[in-house]
N, C-alpha and C positions, 0 to 999 in steps of 0.2 A: 735454346731460339733463335727461329731463324728468320732473317727476311727476304721476302719475293720484290722484285723490280718490275713492274712494267713497263717497258722500252718500246719506244718507237723511232726508229729514225726517217723522219720523213720528205729527206734528202735524196735515199737510198732509189736510183732508175727503177729495181724491179720493183720495189712496192708500191711503188707511184704506177707501174702500168698493175700492178693487180687491182687496186685500189681506184682504180678510173674506169679499169672494165666494167666492176663490180658495181660503184657509185654511181656510174655514167653522169658525172663531172672532173673539172678540175681538182687536186688535190690544193684544199685552203692553207695556205702557207699561216697563218693567226695558230691553226689547231692541230699540226704535224714539225712547225719548225722545230731544228734542232740545235738549242741553244750551246751546245758542248757544253754541257756541266754534270753530265753523267758522273765522274771521273771526280767532281767534289764531292759528289752524293755517297761516293763509296769511300771516300777520305774520310767523309764526316762519319759514317758508321765504322771505319778501323781507328778513331782520334776520340771518339765522343763514345759509340760505344762497343766499348773492347769484350763484352759480354756474347758479343753475336757470334754463332757457331758457323753458319753458312746463308751464302747471299746469292742468290735464285734471279738469273737475271733471266727473266720471258721475253721473247721476242717471236715474230712471227719467221724470220725464215734467216739462215744463216748469215744473209747478207744483211742483216740488220745488227750483228754484232763489231763494235766498235775493233779498228785493229789492234789498240792498244791495250785487248781485257785480256786475264790473264787466265788461261781453262785451267788450270793449275787451282786457283785459289777460285774463281766464281766458275756455280754449277749453270751453263746455260741449256735454257729449256725453249724448247721448239711448241710454238703452239698444236701442232701435230704430235708430243707426247704426253698430250693429257686432253686434247678435245676432240668431240667426236668427230671422225675426217668428215663426216657427212656438212659439219656448220663449218667446214672450211673453204677459203680463208673468211676471217672476220675481220672486222674492222670495226667491231663494236665494244669497248672496254665492258659493258654490263655482262658482256655473255664471258669474254675471258674472265672475266670476277668468278665466277658462278660455277668454274670449274677448276680453282687455284689449289683446292684441296685435294685434288687428286694427284700434285707435281710426283712422281715420284722420287723418294727419299726425302720429304718432308719434314720436317719436325710435329710435333705437337702443336708447340706456342709456333707461331709464325706471325708477324706482321708485314702488311701490306705497301707499299711504296709506290706513289705514282712518282716519275719523273723530276716534278719540281716541287720535292717534297726535299729537306736539305738540315741533318742533324747538325748543328751550331753550336749549342750547349752542351755542356754535362748532364751524362743521362745514368737512370738508372734503371734496372733490368724490373722491380717494384714497381716503377710506373707505370707497366703494362702487362704484369699479368701479375697477380696478388691473391694466395690461397686456393688456387684452383680457379680462380677467375679473370679475366680481362680485365683493364681498369680504361676506358674515355669516360667524355665527356658527351650524355643524352639529352636532347630537348625534343618538347611534345608539341604536335601542331595538330591544328586542325584542320587548316587552308590547303589547299592545293597550288600552287602556278610551276609552269614552266614543265617540262619532259623529268627533270631529275626527280624531282619532288613524286610527279606519279610513280617514276620507280619504287619509289621508296615507300608510299602509302600501298600499293599491291604488294611488296617487300612482305610489309610489318601484318596486312590480312592475310597472307599466307604462313606466314609464321603462326599466329594464332590457331588458325585452321589445324596446323599438323600438331597442334600439341590440347585441339581440342577444347580453345576459346571460343566463346562469344566474338561475333565481330562488333567493332565500337567505331562511333565517326573518328575517333581524334588517333595519331598514329606516332609512331617516337621513328628522329632519326639522329645518326651519332653525328659528331660532331666530324668536320672534313678536317682530315689528320693523317697520319700514319694510323693504318685498319689493326689491332690487336688482332688476333684471331685465335681458337679452338680446333683443332681439323677434325678431333673426333665430333664435336657438338657439329660441322658442317659436314660430314657423313650424316649422319643420323636424318639432320631432316631434306639432304637430296634425298636422301634414301626412301626418307618419306612418302616426299612431294616430287619424284623424279619424273613423270610424266607431266606436270605442269609446269615445271622448270623446261623441259625439253620442247614444248609448244611454245615457250615464251619467247625464245632465241630467235633472233634476226641477226645478217653479216652486218647490218647498220642502225643505227638508233632506230626507236620507234616507242611510240606509250605505250605499247603492251606490254615490253619490256621488264623483267623480275633487276634487283642486283643483289649487292655483294653485302647492303642492311640485312637481308633475308635470312642472313645466319646472326648478325649481329641481331635481330630482333628477337630470334630465337632463344639464343643466350640470355637475352635479358628477361625475357617474360618465365625463364627456369630461376633467376636469381644469380647468375654467371657474372653477372658484370657489377662493375663496381663505378658506380657513378662518379666520377670526376675525371675536371679536364684534361686532356696532356697539353701543355705548355707549347701552345703553337704561333707564330706570328705569322697573317694575313697578308699578303700585300699586293697591291692590284699596278701594273704597270701606266692602268690607266691614270691615277690616281699619286703618284709619286715621280720623283726627277731620277735618273741614274745615280747621283752621287750620294741620296739618300738610302737605296739600295747600298749600296757597295756599304755605308759606315752602318748599317744596320748587319750586314756579315759580319763585320768587322769588333762591330761592339754589339754580340745581341744581347735581350732580356730574356727571351724564354728558348728551350731546347730546341727547338724548328724554325724554321722559315718556308711558307708554301709562300712562291714566286709565283703568280699568275700571268700569264701571257693575254694580251689583245693584241687590238689589228692597231700598226706602229710601221709609219715612214720608213725606208732602208734607212736613212738616214740615223731615226730614234733609234731601231732594233739594233742596229753596230756600234752606239753608243752605250745601250744598255746592256751591252750581251759585254763589250769590252769592258762595262763598270764591275760587272759579276765578277766575270774569270780575274780581274785583277783582285778585287776584294778575298774572293775563295783562296785563290794563290796565295797571298797574306800573311790568312790563317791556317793553311792548310801547304803549306809550301813542299813537302816532303809525297812521295809519291805513297799507295797505301798499296800492302801486297796483294787486292786486285789487277795492280799495271804491272805490266812488262815492265 
């Protein structure tokens, strides 16, 4: 089982220059702020998920790779290694996620992590893959609000079309957590609907995008998803204090914690950052093999 981590260091001046050229606007600190917690995500993988074979770190350019990363134990993958060059550079996570299954050397079973999700409790491989199927929570929805749900509904509709199923007003949505995937199933639907997928791509997010839930829907409608929620605690900095985040990290009740960034003053940002670092350092004081 492999893990793929999509990572952006929004403080990288080379990346900022690329972004501002194509976006025509300054970088938003909230969206791309680097909290310096990637090493703790990797320590969580080593000490809470010892069954993982390979960790792939996906970045846009070499300048994005943190200096401390061990190239011997982390497989660094640039966007150009698996995304067609005519769609680069891209700053759209939906575009990136649609091509992850094409990462060279990626195993059949892989889990997709954003860099705000951290393993903090004990994990077992059967919590994510079982009997040739993936394990994740699935919910059913009718109404659409916000760009993300538009992406999910369009992806769900395309998956049904690829399988020859009729259109329905409802759509399914996987829980927001680390996402288990089967590479072969991604390959099948991508090959079947490649023209539609390629025409949906954009460098920046738009309502017309598809996203990785295309692959989850494709598996779900074939009976290849076991609908059981992955234990994950969601924390928004808008609703908690730095101390409460630190307390949860050091005494978790679930396997993962997802910590969502919000607009913060510099003072609050520093307070949250220190609380997270102190707590993670307490839980994971030793370096992982992914660090030099």
